[in-house]
N, C-alpha and C positions, 0 to 999 in steps of 0.2 A: 504494500500500500504506500503510495506516495503521500507524504504529509508536508511537503514544502513546495514552494515555487522558487526557481533558481535562475540566475543569470550570471554569466561571466563577462566581465568588462576589462578593457585594456588600460584601466586607470591605475596609477601608482596608489600605494596603500593609503596614505593620508588623504589623497584626493578622493578615492573611492568612499572612505568613511565620511568625509565632509559632504560629498554629493548625496550619499544615502540619507544623512540627517536632513539635508535640504529637501529631498524628494519626499521624505516622510512628513515634514512640516507642511509641504504644499498640499498634502492629502489630509491634513488635520491631526496628524499624530505628533505627540511629544515623546521624548525619550526620558522615561522615568528612571531607568537603571542602565548601567553599562558594566559589563563584566569583561575584563581583559583576561581571556583564558590563558594566553601565553605567559603573562606576568604571574598569574595564579599558579600555573603549572611549574614555572621556574621557582617561585617562592616555596611551594609545598613539596615539589617532587624533584627539583634540581634543574640545572641549566639544560641538560640533555633533553628532558621532557618538554621544556619550553621551546627549545630549538626544533624539536621534532614536530610540534603542532604548527609552528609558524605563527604568522600574524593572525589573530583570531579574536574577534570581539562579539559579544552578544548584546544587542541593544533591546531593552525592554520598552517597546513602543506602545503607546496608548492613545486612542482617540476617545476623549472623555464622553462625547455624545453617544458613540457606539457602546462604550463600556456601561454607561448609565442605562441605556435601553436593554442591554443584555442582562445586567445584574438585577434590574427591576423585574424582568420577566422570569429570571431564574437566579436567585441569589448565589447558588453554588458555582455559577459561572466564574466568579472571581478566582477560583482555583486554577482556571485556565488562562488567566490574564496576568500580565500584559502579553501582547503579541510579540513573540521573539523574532528579531531580525538579526541574522548572522552575517558578518562581513569577515571573510577569511581569505588568506593567501598562503599557499604552501611555500615552504622554504625554496628559494631559488626560482620561484614562479614569476612570470612576467605579467600575469593577469590576476584579477581579484574576483572572487565569487561572492555574490550577495544572495542570501536565501531568506525567504519569509515563511512563516508558518502558513499552511493552507487552512484558512478559517473553517473550511468545510469539515475539518477534524472535529470542531466543536459540535457541529450538527450530528455527526455520527455518535457522539457521546450524549448529547442532550436530546436532539430530535424533535424539539417543539417548533411549531411554526414561527413563533417570535424569535427564537434563536436562529432559525434558518434565515430570516430576513436580516438580522444583524450580521450573520456570517456572510451572506451574499454582499452586503454593503462593504464589510471589511475586506472581503476578497477582491472586489472591484477596485478598492482604494490601494491595496497592497500590490495588485497587479499593475496599477497605474504607476506606482513607485518604481517597479522593475522596468516598465516600459520607458519611463523618463530616463532612467539610468542607461538603458540601451541606446537611447537617442543622443546621449551626450558623449559622443566619440571624440 
């Protein structure tokens, strides 16, 4: 089962991260959390583990209107939020991959019509984020 949408872009690491943040903001998402996986692996598991994963961050993105609609319809939905967006670059790679959660995963777990509507809206917005990144060559 595919649970992400993904795109690979020719942008340098810092540029890809900045463009991802901008594209998310354009679609009404704020970044609530940021996990630097490389730094965490390096600190907890050693330099080799950090080097092996490469550049890798997880952005916890949230669109407040969508979150409010979803959590009002189904309070347990908060356990699935925020929407994770991954920006990663393998060691020695020349391209950066950006992945978003496929919001339809929420529908498979919740299955209510209200959650389906929220997931459809989130899906179109996250897909627009990736499309915007693909057009910024």
